[in-house]
N, C-alpha and C positions, 0 to 999 in steps of 0.2 A: 831648170825652170818649170814653173807650172803652166800648163796649156788649159784651155778652157773647160776639158773634160775633167782634168785633175781638180779644178775650182770646184766644179759641180760635185764631184766625189766627196771632197773636203766638206763643201756646204752641207751635203746629206748626211754625213757622220757627224757634224758638230749638232745638226738638227736633231739628229737621233738619240744622242748623247743629253741634250736638254730635255727632250721629251721623254727619255728614259728616267732621268732624276725626276720631273714634274710627276710621271704616272707614279715612280717609287713613293715620293712623298704623299700623294693621293692616296696610294694604296695604305700608307702607314695611317691617315687619318680617316679609315674607314670607321664608319660608327662601332664602337667597341661594345655597345650593349644591344641585347634582344629583350624582349618581354616576355612574362610568364605569369601565370595566375598562382597565387601562395599554395594552392593544392600541388601543383605541378612541381613545386620546390620542397614540398612537405612542410609548409609553414601554415600556421592557424590562421584563417581570413577571421574566424570569430574574435581571436584576440586582436588582432590589428584594427578590426571594426570599432572597438570599445574606445580607440584613441579620439575619434571624433566627437562622440558625446561629451567624452572628457574636457576636451578643449573648450566646446562651447559651455558646458555648465560651470566650469572653474575659470572662464575667461582667461583662458591661456593665450598670450600673445605670440603663438606660432605662427609663422609665416610659410614655411614649406617643409616637407617630409619627404625624402628620397630613399627607399630601400631596395638594395641589390644584392642578390644572391646568384653566385656563380655566373656573374655577368649578365645577369637577368634581372630586368627591373620589375620587382614586385608590387612595389607602393611608389606612386609619383603625384603626391598631394600638395595643393597649393590651397592656403587659407585666405579668404577674403579680410582686406583688400589686396594681398599679393596676388600675383599670377605669374603663369610659366613665361620664361624669356627673359624676365628681369634679372639683372644682376643684383647682388646683394654684398653689402659691406661685411665681411668675413671676421674683422675685428682682430683679435689675437691670433686667429688661425694663420694670419700673416706671418707670424714668427717661425711657424713650420715651413711655410714656403721659403722664407729667406734662408733658413737653415739649408733647405735643398739648395737653393743656388750657392751658398757657399760649398757645398760638396760637388756641386758640377764646377766651380771654379777651381777646386782642388784638382778635380779629375782632369782638368784641361791644362793645368800646371800654371794657372793665374795666381793661384796661392800654393806654396810648397805642400802645406799640410796645417791642420788645425792647431798645431802646437807652436805656431809663429808668435812672437812677442806683438802685442796689439800696437804698442807704441813706434815700432818699425815703420808702421804705415802713415804715422803723423808727425815725422821729423821736425814741423814747423812749430808744434807745441813743446816750449821748453819749461814751462812750470806744470806739475801736475800731482795729483794725490798718489800716495806712495805706492798703491796696489800696481799702478802702471809700470812700475820697475820689473815687475814679473809676471804681470796678467798676460795670458794667452787669448787666442781665439776660441779655444775649448772653454775656456772660463766664461766667456761671454755666451756661448752656446748654451752650456748647461746652467746658467744662473747662478755661477758662483763667482762672480767677481769680488765680492766683499765690501762693495761700495755700499754706502747709506742710502741705499734705494730700494724700495718694497713697496707693498700694498699700502702700508700707512701713510707714506709722504708722496706717492707717485703723483698725484693730482698737483702739489706745491711745486714739485720739481718740474712738471709739464709747463706749469706757468712761466717759470724762470727760462726754459729752454727754448718756448717760442717768443720771447722777449729777446734771447740773445742773437747777435748777428753771427756768433759762430758755434754752432752746435757741437761740433767734436771738443773744441777748448772747455765748453761749457761742461760737458760731461766728463772730461778728463779732471775737473776739479771738485767733483762731488766727494766728501770726504771717504776715506778709506775707514771700516770697522773691524773686519776680519781679513785673514791671510786669503789670497785668491786660492780658489779649489776646495776650501773647507766647509763652506756654509751656503745652503740654497737660499736665494732670496729672489723673489720674482720681480725683476727690474726690466722694463721696456726699454729704458736707455741703452741697456746692452745691446740691444737688437737694432737701435740706431745706430751705432758703431759699426756694428757688422754690415749694414747697406753702406756707410762711409767706405769701409774696407773694401768691399766689392765693386764700388765706383773707382778708387784709387788703384786697385790691382787689375781691373779689367778695362778701364777706359770707358766704360759704359754705366749709364744708371742703373740701378738694380730692376727698374722696369723693361731698359731696353735689354739687359742681359738675360731676363726672364722670357721676353719675346722670342730672342733668339735661340736660346739653349733650353728652354722648358716648354714654354707656351706653342709655337709653332710645331715641334715634334707630336705634340698631344692634339693638334688642331684647335687650340684656344685662341679666339681672336677678339672675343667680347669682354674687355679688360679694362677696367679703371683703377688706378692707383695713386692714391694721393702722394704729393711730394711737397718739399719744402722751397724756399725761395732761391735756394743753391741747385734746384732741380734733382736732388735725391730724394728717392721714394722713401717713405716712413718705412723702416724696416720691422717696427713692431706692429703695425696694423694698418687698416683703411685699404687695403686690397679687396677689390669688389669683381666677384665672378658669378655667373650662374650657378645653381645648384648642380645642374648636370655637368658643368665642367668641372667643379669642384669633385664630383664623383670620379672623373677622370685621373686626377690627381690620386685619389684613392686606389684607383685600379694600378696606377703605376706603382704605388707602396706595397700593394698586395704581391706584384710580381717583382719586388726588389729592385726597383728602377727600370725594369726592362718594358717599353713598349713595343708590342709586336717584335720586330727582329732588332730592333735598335735599343741599346743601352744606355739610357738618357743620363741616369745616375749610377755610379758604381755600386754594384751589390755590397761592397766593403764598407762604403760610406753609409748607405742605408741601414746597414745592420748596426753600425754604431749610432746612428741618428736615432732609431727606433729601439735600440736597446736601452736598459735601465744603467744609466751612468750616475744618477744620483738617487739613491734608494730611499724611499718614504717606509710605509709599514706594508708588511706581505710583501707581496710582489709588485706592488706598485713602486713609483717613481718616476723621474724626469730623464727625458736622452738630451738629444741636441734639438730642443723645441718642441718635443713631443711628450704628452702625458701618458706614461706606461702603465697599463692595466696588469698584463704579465707577459710571457714570452712569446705571444702572438698576437696579441692585440693592444692598440693604442689609440690615442684621441688627438685631435687638433682641437682645440677649444678657445672659443673666443666670447666677449661681453656678449650679453643679451640672449645668450642661448645659441649661438653659433657653434655648429659641431660637424666634426668629420670623424668618424669611428671608423675603425679598420682592423677587421678580424681576419688573418691570414690563414689560420688553420681552416676556418669555415667557409673562407672567401666571402665573407660579408662586409658591406659598405653601407655605411648610413651617413646621410648629409642632412644637417637641420639648419633652418634659418629662422630666426626670431627677433623679436623686439623688447624681450625682457622676460626670458623663461630660465628658471632654475632646474637643470638637469637631476640635480640631487634630492629633489621634492620626492618626500615618500608618497608611495602609490601613484608617482607621476609617471610620464611616458616612458623613462627608463624601466620601470617597474611594468609596463604595459608590453612593452617589446619584448621583454624576455620570454613569456610564455608562449608568444607567437612562434619563436623557434623551437621550443621544446615540447610543444603540444601536438597530438597527431590531428591530421587533417579531418580522418573520420569519413562516415558514409554521406555526410550532407554538405562535403566540400565544394561542389559546384554552386549549389545554392548559396553558401555563405560567401564564394568568390563575387557571385553577382550582388549580394548585399553590400559585400566592401567596395565595388565599384561605384555603386548608386550613392553609398556615404561619402566616398572621396569627391565625387562630383558635386554633390550638396555643398562640399566646403567651400567650393570655388565661389558660391553666392552667398552663403551664410555669414552675416558679420558677428563677431564677438562682442558681446557687451552694447550690442544695438539699443540706443535708448527710445522711447517713447517721445515723438517729437509735437510738443503743443503749441498752439497758436501764439503769435506774438502778443503779450500784454502791452497794456499801453505804456508809454513813456517815450524818452528822448535819447534812447540807448544807441541805436544804429545810426548810420550815415553822419556820425560826429567822431572828430579826434579824439583818441583816447590817450593821455599822456601818463607815460610810466615814470615812477621815481627810479632811480638806479639799480640796476639789477644785474647778476651773473650771467643773464640770457643775452643782454646786450639789446634788449628792445627799447628803442626810444618813444615810440608812440606807435599806436595803431588806429585802425578804422575797419569797421564792418559794414560795407556797404551792400544794401539788400537792393536787389533788383532782378531784372531777367537773368544775368550773370552775377549772383553773389559771390563777393571776394572778400579776403581778410587781407587789408593792406597794412604791411609792417616797414616803419622806418627803422633800421638797425643802427646802433650808436657809430657804426663805421662810415654812416651816410647814406648807404645804399637803400632804397625802397622797392619793395617786391609786392605784387600783387598774387595772392594764393587764391584759386578758385576754392569756394566754399560750399559743401554741400549742406542743405538743412534737414535733419533727421538721420536716419539710419544710413544713407547711401553717402559714400566719400565722393568728392571730386578731387581731381589729380594735377599736379603740378610737376614738370619736368625741369629739373636745374639745368641750365643751358651748360654751364662749366664742367660739370661731374657726369651729367646723365641720371644722376639719383631721382628716384619718383617719390615724391610726398603725396600722402593722402589725407584731405581734410574733411572735417564736418563739424557743425555747430547745432545746439539742440538747447530748450530750456529744461533745466533740471526741476525747476519750479517757477514759480510767478516773478521771482526776483534773482534766479541765478542762470545766467547763461554759460554754457560750457563749449569750448571749441576744442576737439580731439585733433590735435596737430601731429599727425603720425608720419615721421620722416622716412619709415618704411625701409626702403633698400639702404637707408643709412642708420637703422636700429631704433632710434629713439621714438617714444611716442609720449609727447606732452600735451597735459591736459591742463588747459588753462581756464580756470573757473571764474568768471566776471560775478562778483558778489556787490549787487547794487543797492540793497536796502539800508546797508550800513550808513551811519552818519559820515564816515570815511570810507568811499568805495575802494575796494581792492580787487586785485587778481592774484589767486591761489594758484601756483603753478607745481605741478609734480610730474617727475618722471623717474620710474624705478631703476633703470640701468645704471644712472650716474647718481643717485639718491638726491634728485633735486627736490626741495620741498620748501617754497619760497611763497611768502606773502608781499604783494607790491602795492604801495598805494597808488592808486591812479585819480586823474582828474579829467573832466571834459571839457574841451573847448567849445563853446556855443556859438562861436563865429565862425 
């Protein structure tokens, strides 16, 4: 029998165990990065400094740029209206994260391996496209499912997907066009099936599984991941993290799945995921959700300029977020970053480091494409209901209320009405979505005496909508454009004078 002394000793032992575990977890989550000047890492500050005037002069919709070399932060820049600490939708970079979760599920024996048949996890689906007879998890990971799904028809497929009450059954009935494993076709539906498989194999949603096995070990807690009505997170996209936390994932990949003393993901899986499974031209190709540059460098890539670049050989990590930037643009940011690594710092390195720091700080406050606000001309445009013809954005009506707290009020076709703070002139005003925590930035200005434009920047949700109210025409209209999703729509409007 236990006496009082035994109970005290036992209690002390239990407390010591739990305290030790907590200390161990805290130790694993110590900030993995320090800071250094470019000169200290033999990186050209002069080359890096050229990025900032390029962003301003070319009106590049870049939100943040984080550059790390040998676990040292060399550049941590945020471009107005984005700011440090905000999460950002990483778009299709999410696919790479979903792949990592599949690897963890295999490591923990929830899934035997990636050669498992997909249909094994969906026994209730009795009718399906022929490819599902032999399609494997690996075929989904490598975008070689052979389904009639790709860049050309993905938008129309997503319309059907969102309307379907059963997403797996919908995807299972996408027609087959080539044999699984033979042809690469970038299909986001493949990764939604992977998210479903994770849920069915682990009994946790992908978000819950990620939190337990990936995010907590890395000390990541500021997360939002959109999910469907069944509670399954979108395996193809819509995962929002801070740029700093994305860099942590980059460090995990540099170290082949190891985080300090913990092997979060097996090196064997990381080697396959970041290896060239589907060769393109030269050394480029596709792995398990990763875009491969060569045997030591690869990318996580998302719509709108989201990017995590990892170079294991040189221990370089680059994280970028944006609202519509093409990384392949000639003489663009990619071409500006290259010389930074391969130019010598030189004797003026310290002065250039100081110049870079000042330029970086200015980016926090300088707005790209900041218009000149002109005074309001006469007319009855403000403080009245503006009714929209049917449109793909789902705007039913709007109202611009001018006053001490100017707002842009939208009634959406779904029936909800939202009042968004609206800045007048170059400064944005901000709105935080209560459901997702996404931050929107809005401003309005007269382009001339008859055209009023609203810059509706969903910011952490990538899209930047420009709504140009053209009032001088016999039939007033709103021209709406958005680059990342190729929106270019002219919508007739009328004004309710009552």
